[in-house]
C-alpha positions as CSV (number, residue, x, y, z in Angstrom):
1,X,0.0,0.0,0.0
2,X,2.9,2.4,0.6
3,X,3.5,2.6,-3.2
4,X,0.0,3.8,-3.8
5,X,-0.4,7.6,-4.4
6,X,-1.9,9.3,-1.4
7,X,-1.1,6.5,1.1
8,X,1.3,7.4,3.9
9,X,2.8,5.2,6.6
10,X,1.3,6.2,10.0
11,X,3.5,3.8,12.0
12,X,4.4,0.2,12.6
13,X,1.9,-2.3,14.0
14,X,2.2,-3.2,17.7
15,X,4.4,-6.3,18.3
16,X,1.4,-8.4,19.2
17,X,-0.2,-7.7,15.8
18,X,3.0,-7.7,13.7
19,X,3.9,-10.5,11.4
20,X,7.6,-10.6,10.3
21,X,8.9,-12.3,7.1
22,X,12.6,-13.0,6.9
23,X,14.3,-13.0,3.5
24,X,17.6,-14.7,2.9
25,X,20.2,-14.2,0.3
26,X,22.9,-16.5,-1.1
27,X,24.9,-17.3,-4.2
28,X,24.2,-20.5,-6.1
29,X,27.1,-22.8,-6.6
30,X,26.4,-22.8,-10.4
31,X,25.6,-19.0,-10.7
32,X,26.6,-17.6,-14.1
33,X,27.7,-14.3,-12.5
34,X,28.7,-15.0,-8.9
35,X,31.0,-12.0,-8.7
36,X,28.0,-9.7,-9.4
37,X,26.1,-11.1,-6.4
38,X,28.8,-10.1,-3.8
39,X,28.3,-6.3,-4.2
40,X,24.5,-6.6,-4.2
41,X,24.6,-8.6,-1.0
42,X,27.0,-6.1,0.5
43,X,24.6,-3.3,-0.4
44,X,21.6,-5.1,1.0
45,X,23.5,-5.3,4.3
46,X,24.6,-1.6,4.3
47,X,23.3,1.3,6.3
48,X,22.1,3.0,3.1
49,X,20.0,0.0,2.2
50,X,18.6,-0.2,5.8
51,X,17.5,3.5,5.5
52,X,15.8,2.8,2.2
53,X,14.0,-0.2,3.6
54,X,12.8,1.8,6.6
55,X,11.5,4.5,4.3
56,X,9.3,1.8,2.6
57,X,7.9,0.5,5.9
58,X,10.3,-2.5,6.2
59,X,12.3,-3.2,9.3
60,X,15.8,-4.5,8.4
61,X,17.6,-6.8,10.8
62,X,21.1,-6.1,12.1
63,X,23.8,-7.9,10.0
């Protein structure tokens, strides 16, 4: 809903109502471009990425 024009995030749900989904990342053993995955993973773990996630209503976990 956050991407819908006119919708604004009012705040996070209380813990008792919150449902968290954890996403994982990895590099396949037979990846065709394994060297490209490293920088992407590093970015996803960075403070800049965490700030972007928070801005979209997501709560990043600490690396």
